[in-house]
N, C-alpha and C positions, 0 to 999 in steps of 0.2 A: 732621631729626628726633634722630637718634643724635648730632649733634653738640649738640644743644640738652640732650638728657639729660646728656651730659658734661661739658656746662658748668657744671649744676646740682650735678654731684657734684666736681667741681673747686673749687666756691665752698664749700660744705661743708666740705669737709676744709680751704681755707685758714683756715675761720672755726673750725676746730676743734670741729666739731659733729659728733662722729664717731657719736654716737648716731643723729642723724637720716639721718647718712649710710647707717647699716645699713639702716636702716629705709627710708630710699628706694630703695637698693640692691634690697631684698627684692621692695619694691612693683615697681619696673622689671621683676625677673624675671619676677614674677607676671603682669604685663602683656604680656611678651615670650610666656611659656607661653599665655596666654589668645588672644594673636594665631594662636599657630601652630596652635593647636585648630580656631579658628575657619578658618583657612586649610585646615586638613585636612578638617574640617566641609564647605565651599565645594567642596574638589576630590572628596570621595568623593560627594556632593552630583551634581557634573556627571560624574562616573562612571557613578553609579547612572544618572542621566538618559540617558546616551549607551547604556548598556545595555537600558532599557527601551525604546529607540527602537529599536535594533537588534533586540530581542525581537519587537518590533510587526511591523516588516519582515519578519521571519523567518516568523511567524504566517501574517502576510498571502499569503506565497508558498508555504506550506504547504496553508493552506485552497484555494488556487486548483488545487494538484496533487491534494489528495485530494476535491475535488468532480469532477475528470476522473476520477479511480480509482473513483470511487463508480458514474457513469453507465457506465464500461466493463464494471463488475464485473456490475451489474445486469443489463447485456445477455447477457454470458458465462453467467450463471445462468439466463437464460431458455433459451438454446441447449442447457444441460445440462438441463433440464427437459423440453423438447420432443424431446431425444435418448432420455431415458427412457420419454417418453410412447410414441414410433415403435417403440422397442425392444418396448415391452412389446405392441404391436398386431403385430410380425412374430412374434414367439413364439407366438402363436395360430395361424399359419397353416401351422406345423410338423407334418408328418404328416398334413394336413387335405387334403380334395379342393378344390383352388383354381381347378379350371377354368373356372368360371364368374365368375371374377375378372378385372377388365380388369389388363394389365400395366401400365398408366400409377400405378397405385395401387401395386404394389411399388415402383416407381421412386421415388414421391414418400417413401415409408417409409424407404428405405435412403439417399436422399439426406439427408433428415432426422434418420435415425439417426446419419449420419456428420458432418454438418455441425454440429460442436460446436467452440467460440471457446474458446481459454485466455486466462486473465487474465493479462497481461504491463504489471503497475502501473508507471505514471509514476513514478519515484522519485528523479530526478536531485538535486532539492534537498535531500530526506531523507537521502539518502546522502552529501549535501556536509555536511549539518549533522552529522551523528553523524562522519565522519571527522574532520571538523576540531575537534570538541569542542563546538561553538556550541550543543547540544543543553542543553549547561548552562547556556546563557543563558534557557531554559524554565524558569520558576519553578515552575508548575503542576507537580505532581510526577506525578499521575495522567497528565496528558498525556504527561509526559515518558517514562513507562514504557509509555505504549500505542505509540510513535512508535518506541522501540526494539526491542518485540515486533515490530513489524509485518512486518519481513523474516521471523520465523520461521513468520508466518501462511502468507506467501506460499510458502516453501521445502517446508513441509506437504503443499500442494496440489502443488507441483511433483511431489514424489516418489510421489502417487498419479495424477498425470498420466503418467508414465514407464511406471508397469504397464500401464496402460491403451493406452498408444502401441503395446507388445509386441503385447498383445492384439488390438489393431486391424491391426497388420501381420499377423498369423494369420489374422484374419478375411477381410480383402481376398484374401490367396492362397486361401482357399477361395472367395470371392466370384467370382474371376478364372476359375474351372473352368467356372462355371454362368452368369454372369452379363455382359451386355455393358455394362460398368461406364460406358459413354459416353451411354447413355440417364439412368440418375440426374444423372449431371453435367450434360447438356444442360437438367433441369429449374431447376436452381441456377444454371448458369452461363452457359446459351444458347450451349455450344460443341455447333458440328454436325461429329458424326464420321461415319467409315464404318458405316454400320448394317449391313453384310452379315452380321455373325454374328446370329442370333436367341438370345435370353437362356433358359435352359433353369430357370424358375423352380420346376416342378415337382419336376425333379432336384435343385434346391438345399435345397428346403423337406423334401427327405426324408435331409437330412444331417444328421446327429448331431452332428458336429463343429460345424459353423455353427451349431446351436442351443446347443451348449454355449458356445462363445465370444460369442455374443450375449447369453446369462444373465450369465455373467461379466463383461461390459463392462457392462451395465447396473447389477450388484451395486457394481461399481467407482464408476459414476457417482452413485449413491445417495452414496457417502460422500464423493466430491467435491463435490457439490452443498452437502450438511451443514458441509463445511470453507469452502466458499466462502462461505455464509450467516454462518459465523461470521467471515469475513474482513469482510463486510458490515457485521456489528453493531461492528467494530472500528472501522472508517473513520468508521460514522455517530458512535461516540462521540467520536472525533478531532474531528470536525468540531463536534459539540456543545461540547465545553471550548476549542477555537479561539475560538469564539462567544462564550463566556463571558469569555473571556480581551481578545478584542478589545472 
């Protein structure tokens, strides 16, 4: 094709048709430019197509990851609510006559008060997407922002949980002075331990330090529950936006 155009130009020059030569040369340049633009457009189209396919694959993977996190977090929130409920019941027995109440009731309350799960989200793909910069493949600005902000929500709850962990350590110290902790454990985990020690629930429920620690833990758990619900809302919104894009 190039030889063909060159031959035409040479013939025009031989025939002294300079005006036609320049017109033809300009036309040839225009054709070349158009060809380059078309090639660039096709290349851009292919690149955009590849990026959309890659974005689609990322969104599918993130959807799976956040559906798992949704289920995990729902369970964690349920254990947190259960802890608050049982803690509030324990509070009512302090400085009261508890002689007529069966010990197994207290064992159950203590177990469910302390049996709280923490939210450890699955975020391998999310971390990879952010670290590699592939988050920029996501065209939905709101979705991109929600994904980038998710780690901050997780860290906020972790800070609250660290404070509760310190209170729990102190509470377990008080608990160990009065209660055979194997009994509550046996309710939850069926662990059979030496029951040679008798729990002194009457003494425990007269201890103001135990009362204050339970009260403080409950207060912190209310805050954690609210932040976990905020996390759940974020996950719901992320899943909703992903569904819209897919």
